[in-house]
C-alpha positions in Angstrom: -18.8 -21.7 -8.4 -18.4 -19.4 -11.5 -15.7 -17.4 -9.6 -13.9 -20.6 -8.7 -13.9 -21.9 -12.3 -12.8 -18.4 -13.5 -10.0 -18.3 -11.0 -8.8 -21.9 -11.8 -8.7 -21.0 -15.5 -6.6 -17.9 -14.7 -4.3 -19.9 -12.5 -3.9 -22.5 -15.2 -2.9 -19.8 -17.8 -0.4 -18.2 -15.4 1.0 -21.5 -14.2 1.9 -22.6 -17.7 4.5 -19.7 -17.8 6.2 -20.8 -14.6 8.6 -23.6 -13.8 7.3 -27.1 -12.8 8.1 -26.7 -9.1 6.4 -23.4 -8.8 3.4 -24.5 -11.0 2.8 -27.4 -8.6 2.6 -25.1 -5.6 0.2 -22.8 -7.3 -2.2 -25.5 -8.6 -2.6 -26.9 -5.1 -4.1 -23.8 -3.7 -6.6 -21.2 -4.9 -5.0 -17.8 -5.0 -6.9 -14.7 -4.6 -6.3 -11.0 -5.1 -7.7 -8.2 -2.9 -7.6 -4.6 -3.9 -6.5 -3.4 -0.4 -6.9 0.2 -1.3 -10.5 -0.2 -2.3 -11.1 -2.5 0.8 -9.6 0.2 3.2 -11.8 3.0 1.5 -14.9 0.8 1.9 -13.9 -0.1 5.5 -13.5 3.5 6.6 -16.8 4.6 4.9 -18.8 1.7 6.4 -17.2 2.3 9.9 -18.3 6.0 9.7 -21.8 5.1 8.5 -22.1 2.5 11.3 -20.8 5.0 14.0 -22.6 8.3 12.8 -21.3 11.5 14.1 -24.1 13.8 15.2 -24.7 16.6 12.6 -22.6 14.9 9.9 -23.5 12.5 7.1 -21.1 10.3 5.3 -21.4 10.1 1.5 -19.1 7.5 0.0 -17.9 7.4 -3.7 -19.0 10.8 -4.7 -18.9 11.2 -8.5 -18.3 14.5 -9.9 -18.2 15.4 -13.6 -15.9 18.3 -14.5 -14.9 20.2 -17.6 -16.7 22.2 -20.2 -18.2 19.1 -21.6 -18.2 17.2 -18.3 -15.9 14.7 -19.9 -13.6 14.4 -16.8 -14.7 12.6 -13.7 -13.6 12.8 -10.0 -14.5 10.0 -7.7 -14.1 11.3 -4.2 -13.7 8.6 -1.6 -15.8 10.3 1.0 -17.7 13.4 1.6 -18.6 14.5 5.0 -21.7 16.9 4.8 -23.7 18.9 7.4 -26.8 16.8 8.1 -29.2 19.9 8.2 -27.7 22.2 5.6 -26.2 19.6 3.2 -23.0 21.6 2.6 -19.7 19.7 2.4 -17.7 19.9 5.7 -14.7 17.8 4.5 -13.5 15.8 1.6 -11.7 12.6 2.7 -9.3 10.6 0.5 -8.1 7.2 1.9 -4.7 5.9 1.1 -3.7 2.3 1.7 0.0 2.8 1.8 2.6 3.6 4.5 4.8 6.4 3.5 6.7 8.6 5.9 4.8 11.5 4.7 2.0 12.3 2.0 3.1 12.6 -1.5 2.8 15.8 -3.6 0.3 13.9 -5.9 -1.8 12.8 -2.9 -2.0 16.4 -1.6 -2.8 17.8 -5.0 -5.6 15.3 -5.5 -7.3 16.1 -2.2 -6.8 19.7 -2.7 -8.5 19.6 -6.2 -11.4 17.6 -4.7 -11.9 20.3 -1.9 -11.7 23.1 -4.4 -14.2 21.4 -6.7 -16.7 21.0 -3.7 -16.0 24.5 -2.3 -14.9 22.9 0.9 -12.1 24.2 3.3 -11.3 20.8 4.9 -9.3 18.2 2.9 -8.2 15.1 4.8 -5.9 12.2 3.7 -6.4 9.0 5.7 -3.7 6.3 6.1 -3.8 2.9 7.9 -0.9 4.1 10.1 0.3 7.4 11.8 2.8 9.0 9.4 6.3 9.9 10.7 5.8 13.3 9.1 2.1 14.1 9.2 0.8 17.2 7.5 -1.5 19.8 8.9 -1.4 23.1 7.0 -3.4 25.6 5.1 -3.1 26.2 1.5 -5.0 29.4 0.9 -8.4 28.7 2.6 -8.1 25.0 2.5 -6.8 23.0 5.5 -5.0 19.9 4.4 -4.1 17.3 6.8 -3.3 13.6 7.4 -5.0 11.3 9.8 -4.7 7.7 10.8 -7.4 5.1 11.0 -5.2 2.4 12.3 -5.9 -1.2 11.6 -3.9 -2.6 14.5 -5.5 -3.3 17.8 -9.1 -2.5 18.5 -10.9 -1.2 15.5 -13.7 0.6 17.4 -11.1 2.3 19.7 -9.1 3.2 16.7 -12.1 4.5 14.8 -13.3 6.7 17.7 -9.7 8.2 17.9 -9.8 8.8 14.2 -13.2 10.6 14.5 -11.9 12.8 17.4 -8.9 13.8 15.2 -11.2 14.3 12.2 -13.4 16.6 14.2 -10.6 18.6 15.8 -10.6 22.3 15.0 -7.2 23.2 16.1 -5.3 25.7 13.8 -2.6 24.0 11.6 0.9 24.6 12.4 1.7 26.4 9.1 0.1 28.3 6.2 0.8 28.7 2.6 -0.7 31.5 0.5 
């Protein structure tokens, strides 16, 4: 009930700035906001935890303090670790957006995560297959894009995502 009252107050404040016709439409319904990026990240993590891959453990929301005074913080969406040894097998960063190709910033981010965790696999996960997917090496780190598609059967799409995630084929290009 508290959430409803809070939303109603927010809507009231917002609606006072709108014209009368728009304000009537807003006050007749209860709007809500969903952080789709966080929801997609949570969904991928929970799906992987509910469908464990033999030999791997999924660790969501890994917090890592960096810098001399540990005054900077990384929050890595997902770590895949070896169940027996505990070493990081892959860093996974989810992106709820639909670009043709990954952005330089997104690649830089997942590379930094992989470097910080001494990991050689960095994966960007999108809700669609990109028109220009990435699968390359930058020094020793393999960076690639994968899709966990949200259309169709989610279990089938999840199994396809895991199959792609576990592939060990060599990337098409390398950068030193």
